[in-house]
C-alpha positions, 0 to 999 in steps of 0.5 A: 500500500503506497500513499504519495503526497505532502507531509507537513506541519499544521499550524492551527490558529483558533478563533480564541487566539490560541495556537497549536503546531502538529504534523499533518498534510492531506496524503500524510493524514490518509497514510496515518489513518491507514496505519492506525487501522492496522494497514502499515502503509508506505508514504512517499513524501518530501521532508526537510532534514530539520526539526519539523521533518524529524517530528513528522517522521516520528508522528508517522512511524508511531502509527505504523507508517513507513516513510519511503526512501527518497522522502528526505529532499533536503529542502525545509519541511513544509507548513500549512496554517489553518485559520479556524472560525468560531464553528471550527471550519478551517481556511489555509495559508501555506509555505511549501516545498514539494519535490519527489523521486517517484523512481523510489516508490515501492511496489503496492496493490493500492496507490493513493494520491491527492491534494497539493502533490497532484497540482503543485510543480515540480512534483505534480507531473511526476505524481501523474506519471507514477499513477499512469505507470502503476494503474496496470498493477494497482488500484488507484485512489484519488482525493483532489482536496483542492487548496485554492490559495496555492493555485495560480492557474485554475484551468490547469488545475482542473485539467490535472484533476480530470486527468487523475479522475480518468485514471482512478478507480476510486475518487473521493471529493468534497462538495467544496472541491466540486463546487470550486472546480465546477461552480455552475453544476450540481454536485450530482451532475459533476459526480456523474460525469466523473463516474462516466470518465472512468472510476468505478466509484465516486464518493462526494462528502458533504461535511455534517450532511453526510456523503453519497457515492455513485457507481454503475449500480446506482447511488448510496448515501451515508449520514454523518454521525452527530458529534460536538465538532472541535475542528474539521482538520483531517476529517476528509482524510480520515474518511478517505483512509477508512474508505480504502481500509473498508475496500481492502476488507471487502476484497476489492483492492488490486488490479485483479479485483478491478471488475469486482470493484465495478460490480460492488453491491450497493449495500457493501459500499454503503456499509463502508461509507458509514464506517468511514463517516464514523471514523471522520466523526471521531476526528472532528470530535478532537483537535487536529488531524487525529484519526481513530485507531481500529479499536476506537472505531470498533467502539463507536 
């Protein structure tokens, strides 16, 4: 299992003026979720040989994530400042260094990519080439996780997202991302067009309103558990990691299971989505990107 993308330090500025610093990054959070659920993923990322880089490594390895060779780039470790409003919703500011040597990516039956790593050069083109190369041997999962503050050319970003959608087997996307990409369309319309482009499953998350998924078999819905929200940092990444974990449990991962994934029964997918929503609900109930362990999720 291979995750490719940014790992960084999240600086959280809360509405009451308090400030926290912790490791994060969307793909890193997905890897962390998978690690806490017992999957021991590999993460290929870009980290500096500095105190923040060492902190990120320790955080990942403490949850069973193996940081791939080639992740130490020598550049400074990236950071993202999350500005939280009174409801706990986050907007972001970034200081990024993103390069990656995809030649050092290990073998895997599932490859997950997403967020900044898929749109920010000089790494994004390498990530796209890796996805193209691995599609013959791995299930490809993709979460665009758009960061508008980092995008200078919206049309180029849309083109790259749509390229990866066509290559992916499973796409998870937030309602905010879909509306940024296609503000003139209904969510279901864009999701349906993405499904027609190639994926077996397209999942759209809508925060506290739940999530829906489209497949060739139809549409399913999963509600979001009602919890007291501390903040939303890492919630979508937790959902994505738990979604991958659920697909593994259902024996729907691997190039030889591609048709089975396309034929997934709606009841099976609904169950996976419901568990993913439960995992995300745990994350939003506590500060920062802190996904549940398998034992915590089983107790929900």
